[in-house]
C-alpha positions in Angstrom: 218.9 29.2 147.7 215.2 28.4 146.4 212.4 30.0 148.2 211.3 26.9 149.5 214.5 25.4 150.6 215.3 25.0 154.3 218.3 26.8 155.6 220.0 24.3 157.6 222.1 25.9 160.8 224.5 23.9 162.9 225.4 24.7 166.4 228.6 23.1 167.3 228.6 22.9 171.3 231.6 22.7 173.4 231.9 21.4 177.2 230.7 24.2 179.3 229.1 26.3 176.7 226.5 28.7 177.7 223.0 27.5 177.2 221.4 30.6 177.1 223.2 31.6 174.0 221.7 28.3 172.1 218.4 28.9 173.3 218.6 32.5 172.2 219.1 31.5 168.5 217.0 28.6 168.3 213.8 29.7 170.0 213.3 32.8 167.3 214.2 30.4 164.1 211.5 28.1 165.5 209.1 31.1 166.2 209.8 32.4 162.5 208.6 29.2 161.0 205.5 28.9 162.9 204.9 32.4 162.0 205.7 32.3 158.4 203.4 28.8 158.3 206.5 26.7 157.0 209.6 25.3 157.9 212.2 28.2 156.6 215.0 26.8 159.4 216.0 23.8 160.3 218.7 23.0 162.9 221.3 20.4 164.3 223.4 20.1 167.4 226.9 19.4 166.6 229.7 18.1 169.1 233.4 17.5 167.8 233.1 13.5 167.8 229.1 13.2 168.2 229.4 12.9 171.9 227.3 14.2 174.5 228.2 17.8 176.1 227.4 19.1 179.3 226.6 23.0 179.4 228.1 25.3 181.9 224.4 25.1 183.6 225.0 21.2 184.1 222.3 20.2 181.5 223.7 17.3 179.2 222.6 17.7 175.3 222.6 14.8 172.9 223.8 16.3 169.7 222.6 15.1 166.2 226.0 15.2 164.4 229.5 14.8 164.5 231.7 18.0 163.0 232.7 15.6 160.2 229.2 14.9 159.1 228.3 18.6 159.0 228.4 18.7 155.0 225.6 20.7 153.6 224.7 23.2 156.6 224.3 26.6 155.2 225.8 28.2 158.8 227.8 27.0 161.5 227.8 28.6 165.1 230.3 27.7 167.6 229.4 28.2 171.1 231.8 27.6 173.9 233.5 29.1 176.7 236.8 31.0 176.3 238.7 28.1 177.2 237.5 25.9 175.1 239.6 24.0 172.6 239.0 20.9 170.2 240.3 17.4 171.7 241.8 16.8 168.0 242.4 20.5 166.7 244.5 19.5 163.5 241.6 17.7 162.0 238.2 19.4 163.4 240.1 22.8 162.7 240.6 21.3 159.3 237.1 20.4 158.9 235.9 23.7 160.0 238.1 25.3 157.3 236.7 23.1 154.5 233.1 23.8 155.3 234.1 27.5 154.7 235.6 26.8 151.4 232.5 25.0 150.4 230.5 28.3 151.1 229.3 27.6 154.8 228.9 30.8 156.7 231.1 30.1 160.2 230.4 32.1 163.6 230.6 32.2 166.7 228.6 33.3 169.9 230.0 34.8 173.4 233.1 32.5 174.0 233.0 30.6 170.8 234.9 33.2 168.9 237.9 31.6 170.9 238.1 28.2 169.1 236.9 30.0 166.2 240.0 32.3 166.4 242.2 29.4 166.9 241.2 27.7 163.9 242.5 30.7 161.8 239.1 31.5 160.5 238.4 34.6 162.2 242.0 36.3 160.8 241.1 39.0 158.6 237.4 39.4 160.1 236.0 42.0 162.7 235.1 40.4 165.7 232.4 41.0 168.3 234.0 40.1 171.6 231.7 40.4 175.0 233.0 43.2 177.4 234.1 40.1 179.8 236.0 38.6 177.5 237.9 41.6 175.9 240.9 41.6 177.9 242.0 37.9 177.2 240.7 37.9 173.7 243.3 40.7 172.4 245.8 39.7 174.6 245.8 35.9 172.6 244.6 37.5 169.5 246.3 40.9 169.0 246.0 41.1 165.3 242.1 40.0 165.1 239.8 43.3 164.8 237.5 43.1 167.6 234.6 45.6 168.5 232.3 46.2 171.4 229.5 46.1 168.8 226.9 43.6 169.9 227.2 41.9 166.7 229.7 41.6 163.9 228.0 40.7 160.4 230.4 39.8 157.7 229.5 38.2 154.2 231.4 34.6 155.6 231.4 35.2 159.4 229.1 36.2 162.0 229.9 36.9 165.7 227.7 37.8 168.7 228.7 38.9 171.8 226.2 37.0 173.8 222.8 35.4 174.2 220.7 38.5 173.9 223.1 39.3 170.9 222.4 35.7 169.6 218.6 36.3 169.8 219.5 39.5 167.6 221.8 37.7 165.1 218.9 35.2 164.7 216.2 37.9 163.9 218.8 39.3 161.2 218.7 35.8 159.8 214.9 35.9 159.9 214.7 39.2 158.1 216.9 38.2 155.7 214.9 35.1 154.6 211.3 36.2 155.6 211.4 39.7 155.6 211.3 42.5 158.6 207.8 42.0 159.3 208.1 38.4 160.5 211.2 39.3 162.2 209.5 42.0 164.1 206.8 39.8 164.8 209.2 37.5 166.3 210.9 39.9 168.5 207.6 40.8 169.7 206.4 37.3 170.4 208.9 37.3 172.9 208.9 40.7 174.3 212.2 41.8 173.1 212.1 45.3 173.1 214.7 46.6 170.5 216.0 44.9 167.5 219.5 45.7 167.2 221.6 45.6 164.0 225.3 46.3 163.6 226.7 49.3 164.9 225.2 49.2 168.3 227.6 48.9 171.2 227.3 46.6 174.4 226.4 47.9 177.4 228.8 47.3 180.2 228.5 47.6 184.0 230.1 50.7 185.6 231.6 49.9 189.3 229.8 50.5 192.5 226.4 51.9 190.8 223.5 50.3 189.2 224.0 52.3 186.0 226.0 51.0 182.5 228.1 52.8 180.7 225.6 54.1 178.1 223.6 56.1 181.3 226.7 58.1 182.1 227.0 61.8 181.6 228.7 62.8 178.6 231.8 63.9 180.5 232.2 60.9 182.6 231.6 58.8 179.7 234.4 60.5 178.0 236.4 59.9 180.9 236.1 56.7 181.1 236.8 55.9 177.5 240.1 57.3 178.3 240.8 55.3 181.0 239.7 52.3 179.2 242.2 53.2 176.3 245.2 53.7 178.9 245.1 50.5 180.8 248.4 49.5 180.2 250.3 53.0 179.9 248.2 54.7 182.8 247.3 58.4 182.2 247.2 61.3 184.7 243.6 62.6 186.2 244.3 66.1 185.5 245.5 65.3 181.9 241.9 63.6 181.4 240.1 66.6 183.0 241.7 68.5 180.3 240.7 66.3 177.5 237.0 66.3 178.5 237.0 70.5 179.3 236.6 70.7 183.1 239.0 71.0 186.3 240.1 68.3 188.1 237.9 69.2 191.2 234.6 69.4 188.7 235.9 65.8 187.3 236.0 64.6 191.1 232.4 65.9 191.9 230.8 64.7 188.7 232.5 61.2 189.0 231.4 60.7 192.5 228.1 61.9 191.8 227.7 59.7 188.7 229.5 56.7 190.0 230.2 56.5 193.8 233.8 56.8 193.2 236.6 59.3 192.6 238.1 59.0 189.0 241.2 57.7 190.6 239.2 54.8 192.6 237.3 54.1 189.6 240.2 54.0 187.2 241.9 51.7 189.7 239.1 49.4 189.8 238.8 49.5 186.2 242.5 48.2 185.7 241.7 45.6 188.2 238.9 44.4 186.1 241.0 43.7 183.2 243.8 42.1 185.6 240.8 39.8 186.7 239.9 39.1 183.1 243.3 37.7 182.2 243.6 35.8 185.6 240.4 34.0 184.8 240.4 33.4 180.9 244.2 33.2 179.8 247.6 31.5 181.1 249.1 34.6 181.4 252.0 34.7 184.3 251.4 37.6 187.3 253.9 39.4 185.9 252.5 39.9 182.2 249.1 40.6 184.0 250.7 43.4 185.9 252.4 44.7 183.1 249.2 44.4 180.9 247.7 46.8 183.5 250.2 49.4 184.2 252.3 47.9 187.3 255.6 47.4 187.2 255.8 44.2 189.6 253.1 41.6 190.5 253.6 42.5 194.0 252.4 46.1 193.2 249.6 44.7 191.3 248.6 42.5 194.1 248.2 45.1 196.7 245.6 46.7 194.6 244.0 44.0 193.5 243.3 43.1 197.4 242.1 46.4 197.8 239.7 46.0 195.1 238.6 42.5 195.5 239.7 41.6 199.1 241.3 38.6 197.8 245.0 38.0 196.3 245.2 37.6 192.5 247.1 34.3 193.2 244.3 32.8 195.7 241.8 34.1 192.8 243.1 32.4 190.3 243.4 29.0 192.0 239.6 29.5 193.6 238.6 29.8 189.6 240.7 26.9 188.5 239.3 24.6 191.3 236.0 24.2 189.1 238.0 25.2 185.7 241.3 22.9 185.6 241.3 19.8 184.1 244.4 17.9 183.6 246.5 21.3 183.9 244.3 22.8 181.0 242.2 25.9 182.1 238.3 24.4 181.6 235.4 26.3 180.4 233.8 28.7 182.6 230.6 27.5 184.3 
């Protein structure tokens, strides 16, 4: 690519896509053009057939191109919810693979990793997965290496976990094309406090407290990591205490101070949050979900689920699907 050649990006949007992810990528690129005093980046909105697309915020977008007409793009990023699928998967997946073969970098933001993975183009690539989708992604694509990092930047694939990470991804593209000075000025322009690269882990909420996982004391964070690694095969609290080097009594006292929950109740809530992900973003049966979070039966899981969320898993799925199911297919989340 020559110095003055415009870098063309495409954003393939699906019904129900998160609008914030789109603006978080485009606005830094626009600002970079202004700061650099030239059009370094250009972008097009793309839909499968060139049709209008409604975002999750109920705002309609008029794409510039159909997927079939995307030749010449340097980058194509998929933006969607986790349940999004092509209306015509065979030709559309084929077009994505053709673009990849001819040199385009293919990527995805937030739930866009799901249709990209379904196309086969994430096979063999490390993929950034938003924490709220990690259980559903692992269930559907167990062979794809997922990371909790905010971004995964490969030579031919780029994925970002959410809207803030999409901003960081655009900063990365700006730095590559225009240098670190322009990228830093763009970040300051938008009061983006920290320019994040690869290797930065997503911040996750902790339950019943205003903290996030990276704000927890070291002992508690180690215990939470052990809980998270043992959702399908539950681990004993005493074993966790021994692994982090404290007594059970100390662990309980420290845990309650940091999270407002005992280790037992926190662990239970963590397992139920994974169950809720699977309820909302997968088609797994209640029995399959129960096993995935360490329960032998759906009825046993249901009792705990009601205790944590105040609603049965069956009713929770029905409630969500009132808005997400169209023609017996789980639709993108709002």
